[in-house]
Every structure is written in C-alpha cells, then in structure tokens.
C-alpha positions as CSV (number, residue, x, y, z in Angstrom):
1,M,-8.4,18.7,16.1
2,K,-7.5,15.4,14.3
3,K,-9.0,16.7,11.0
4,A,-7.1,20.0,11.4
5,F,-3.8,18.1,11.9
6,I,-4.4,16.0,8.8
7,L,-5.3,19.1,6.7
8,G,-2.2,20.9,8.1
9,M,0.1,18.0,7.2
10,A,-1.5,17.8,3.7
11,A,-1.0,21.5,3.2
12,A,2.6,21.2,4.3
13,V,3.3,18.4,1.9
14,M,1.5,20.2,-1.0
15,S,3.3,23.5,-0.4
16,L,6.7,21.8,-0.3
17,S,5.8,20.0,-3.5
18,A,5.0,23.3,-5.1
19,V,8.3,24.8,-3.9
20,A,10.2,21.7,-5.3
21,A,8.5,22.0,-8.6
22,H,9.6,25.6,-9.1
23,A,13.0,25.5,-7.5
24,A,16.3,25.5,-9.3
25,P,17.8,22.1,-10.1
26,V,20.4,22.5,-7.3
27,A,17.7,23.1,-4.6
28,A,17.2,19.5,-3.3
29,K,16.2,20.4,0.3
30,P,12.5,21.1,-0.3
31,A,12.0,17.6,-1.7
32,A,13.7,16.2,1.4
33,K,11.4,18.3,3.6
34,E,8.4,17.0,1.7
35,V,9.5,13.4,2.5
36,D,10.1,14.4,6.1
37,A,6.6,15.9,6.4
38,T,5.1,12.7,5.1
39,R,7.1,10.5,7.4
40,K,6.2,12.6,10.3
41,Y,2.5,12.1,9.6
42,Q,3.1,8.3,9.1
43,E,4.7,8.3,12.5
44,E,1.6,10.0,14.0
45,V,-0.6,7.3,12.5
46,R,1.6,4.5,13.7
47,K,1.5,5.9,17.3
48,A,-2.3,6.2,17.2
49,A,-2.5,2.6,16.0
50,F,0.2,1.1,18.2
51,G,-0.5,2.7,21.5
52,G,2.1,5.4,21.3
53,K,4.8,3.2,19.7
54,T,6.2,4.1,16.3
55,S,6.4,0.4,15.2
56,A,4.3,-2.7,15.6
57,A,7.4,-4.7,16.5
58,G,7.2,-5.9,20.1
59,L,3.4,-5.5,20.5
60,D,1.8,-8.2,22.5
61,A,-0.9,-10.3,20.8
62,Q,-3.8,-8.3,22.2
63,A,-2.3,-4.9,21.2
64,A,-1.4,-6.3,17.7
65,K,-4.9,-7.6,17.3
66,K,-6.3,-4.2,18.3
67,A,-4.0,-2.4,16.0
68,Q,-4.9,-4.7,13.1
69,Y,-8.6,-4.1,13.7
70,K,-8.1,-0.3,13.9
71,L,-6.1,-0.1,10.7
72,T,-8.3,-2.5,8.6
73,T,-11.3,-0.6,9.8
74,E,-9.7,2.7,8.6
75,L,-9.2,1.1,5.2
76,G,-12.6,-0.4,5.0
77,I,-11.4,-4.0,4.7
78,S,-12.2,-7.2,6.6
79,N,-9.9,-8.5,9.3
80,K,-10.1,-11.9,7.5
81,G,-9.6,-13.7,10.7
82,M,-5.9,-13.8,10.2
83,T,-3.0,-12.4,12.2
84,V,-1.0,-9.8,10.3
85,R,2.7,-9.7,11.2
86,A,4.3,-6.6,12.6
87,E,6.1,-5.5,9.4
88,Y,2.7,-5.6,7.5
89,L,0.9,-3.8,10.3
90,N,3.5,-1.0,9.8
91,K,2.7,-1.0,6.1
92,L,-1.0,-0.8,6.7
93,A,-0.4,2.2,8.9
94,E,1.6,3.9,6.1
95,V,-1.2,3.2,3.7
96,V,-3.7,4.7,6.1
97,A,-1.5,7.8,6.3
98,A,-1.2,8.0,2.5
99,K,-4.9,7.7,2.1
100,K,-5.7,10.4,4.6
101,L,-3.2,12.8,3.1
102,A,-4.6,12.1,-0.4
103,L,-8.2,12.7,0.8
104,A,-7.1,16.0,2.4
105,K,-5.8,17.2,-0.9
106,T,-9.0,16.9,-2.9
107,T,-12.7,17.8,-2.6
108,D,-13.6,16.0,-5.9
109,S,-16.1,13.3,-5.1
110,T,-14.9,11.0,-7.9
111,E,-11.3,11.3,-6.9
112,R,-12.1,10.8,-3.2
113,Q,-13.9,7.6,-4.1
114,A,-11.0,6.4,-6.1
115,V,-8.6,7.1,-3.2
116,E,-10.9,5.2,-0.8
117,E,-11.0,2.2,-3.2
118,T,-7.2,2.3,-3.7
119,G,-6.6,2.3,0.0
120,A,-9.0,-0.7,0.5
121,V,-7.5,-2.7,-2.3
122,V,-3.9,-2.0,-1.3
123,G,-4.7,-2.8,2.3
124,E,-6.3,-6.1,1.4
125,T,-3.2,-7.0,-0.7
126,I,-0.9,-6.3,2.3
127,A,-3.1,-8.7,4.4
128,N,-2.9,-11.3,1.7
129,G,0.9,-10.9,1.8
130,E,0.7,-13.3,4.8
131,L,-0.1,-16.1,2.3
132,V,3.0,-15.5,0.2
133,G,5.3,-18.5,0.5
134,A,2.6,-20.6,2.1
135,Q,3.2,-23.3,-0.5
136,K,6.7,-24.6,0.2
137,T,7.5,-25.9,-3.3
138,L,7.3,-23.2,-5.9
139,S,8.2,-23.1,-9.6
140,T,10.8,-20.6,-10.8
141,E,8.0,-18.4,-12.1
142,Q,6.2,-18.5,-8.8
143,V,9.4,-17.6,-6.9
144,A,9.7,-14.5,-9.1
145,A,6.0,-13.7,-8.4
146,S,6.6,-14.1,-4.7
147,D,9.4,-11.6,-4.9
148,A,7.3,-9.2,-6.9
149,I,4.4,-9.3,-4.3
150,K,6.9,-8.6,-1.5
151,A,8.4,-5.7,-3.5
152,L,4.9,-4.3,-4.2
153,I,3.9,-4.5,-0.6
154,D,7.2,-2.8,0.4
155,R,6.2,0.3,-1.6
156,S,2.4,-0.1,-1.4
157,E,1.7,3.3,0.1
158,T,3.1,5.0,-2.9
159,I,0.3,3.7,-5.1
160,L,-1.9,6.3,-3.6
161,T,0.4,9.0,-5.0
162,Y,0.4,7.7,-8.6
163,G,-1.3,9.5,-11.4
164,K,-4.9,8.4,-12.3
165,K,-4.1,6.0,-15.1
166,E,-1.2,4.2,-13.4
167,R,-3.1,4.0,-10.1
168,E,-6.2,2.5,-11.9
169,T,-4.0,-0.1,-13.5
170,H,-2.5,-1.2,-10.2
171,V,-5.9,-1.3,-8.6
172,Q,-7.4,-3.5,-11.3
173,V,-4.5,-6.0,-11.1
174,L,-4.6,-6.0,-7.2
175,K,-8.4,-6.4,-7.2
176,E,-8.1,-9.5,-9.4
177,F,-5.2,-10.8,-7.3
178,N,-7.2,-10.4,-4.1
179,S,-10.3,-12.0,-5.7
180,L,-8.2,-15.1,-6.8
181,V,-6.6,-15.4,-3.4
182,A,-10.0,-15.2,-1.7
183,S,-11.3,-18.0,-4.0
184,G,-8.7,-20.4,-2.8
185,R,-8.2,-21.7,-6.4
186,S,-4.5,-20.9,-6.5
187,N,-1.7,-19.8,-4.2
188,A,-0.8,-16.2,-3.9
189,E,2.1,-16.4,-6.4
190,E,0.0,-18.0,-9.2
191,A,-2.8,-15.5,-8.4
192,L,-0.6,-12.6,-9.3
193,I,0.5,-14.2,-12.6
194,S,-3.2,-14.9,-13.5
195,A,-4.3,-11.5,-12.5
196,I,-1.7,-9.8,-14.7
197,I,-2.6,-12.1,-17.6
198,K,-6.3,-11.2,-17.3
199,V,-6.0,-7.4,-16.6
200,K,-3.1,-6.6,-19.0
201,N,-4.4,-9.1,-21.6
202,V,-1.0,-10.7,-22.1
203,D,0.2,-14.3,-22.3
204,R,2.1,-16.0,-19.5
205,Q,5.5,-14.8,-20.9
206,G,4.2,-11.2,-21.0
207,A,3.0,-11.5,-17.4
208,M,6.4,-12.8,-16.3
209,E,8.1,-9.8,-18.0
210,I,5.8,-7.4,-16.0
211,I,6.5,-9.4,-12.8
212,K,10.3,-9.0,-13.4
213,K,9.8,-5.2,-13.7
214,M,7.7,-5.2,-10.5
215,K,10.4,-7.1,-8.7
216,D,13.2,-4.9,-10.0
217,C,11.5,-1.8,-8.8
218,A,11.9,-2.8,-5.2
C-alpha cells in the first residue's frame, strides 16, 4: 500500500513534468500541479514522521526524538547524539520525500545507489546545520559561509532533482564538508570553505566566490 502510494505520486509528478515539457509557453498550470503533487507527498511524509502533524513545530521532546530517529534511519545516517531543531526536522522529511520519489522514477541500480548516497549526504549536512553559528566570533568570510550553509539547507531537497553532474559535484563538496565537521578540526563555516577549496581545486578567493553564489541562490 505504502509502495503503491509512492509509485502513484511519482507517476503523477512525472506525467505532469511531461505535460509541462510539451505545453505551449502560456500553459503554466501543469508546472504548478507538479509542484502541488510533490508538496502533497512531502506532507504525507511529514505526517508519518510527526505523528499526524504536518510540521515538527510544537512536538514534545519525546516525539521530536522519535521523528529524528525515523527520518535519519530512512536516510541511512547516524543520529549523532544531537537534537535537531524543528525546522531541520521538516527539511529532513522533505529530503526523505524527494529521495523516495527519485527512487520510484528509476530502476537503474547505479542511479538508485547515487540517489541513496545523495539522500544520506544531504541529510547529514542538515544535521550538521545545528553547528552553524556555534562559534560566536566569525570572520567576514565565515559569516558568508554560514549564510551559504543555511541557504543550501533551505533548498536541500532539490539536490536530489539535479542532473547527474551537478548532483555529483554537490555530493562531493558536502561529503568533504561533513567529514571536516566530524573531525572537529574546524567550525562548520571554515569546513565549507575548505571543502570547496579541495573539491573544486580553487584558492580561498575562488571558494568565496562560489560561496557568494550559493548564498545568493537562496
């Protein structure tokens, strides 16, 4: 029943995408319907995680902990022993929904593995968002990085809809970011700067230019 619902929602989203692709320029409604179908499924995932509620806001500590466990398990990531705030629990639910819809759209084993990995990496990044701003005194560059991380988390579920090349680049940067955060060698803001420098093979100035673009895409 649950699998049939996911496949049904994926089919709805895909059919609406096809209509939008072939519609005349003036026909904007199919695109809106596609967005509505995706949001409807996100709502179903949130309800399943939050005990029938459509948002994690207002959950008591026990319910929030249960929801966090359920969502991180769905994404295949560790609970990390930290408490994820309500707004980030909502984002985790959206990533779970995006992952399930993406998986329902393909039978290719390589693509499915890539989707699973993307969901896990993005989910871990959201959890690490709790560490953004943990260091009270930040340099101007680190403030920009902090804003970029928040902007990225805000649109995190869309990474699962990116094309192969763009998605892979995001995953590489976020994997390195998560690794640096886990090492404890730097704060979250500096970890993002360092991750971009390494993965994109740029100097610090180049990394800051990329961070500015990330922040402006919010």
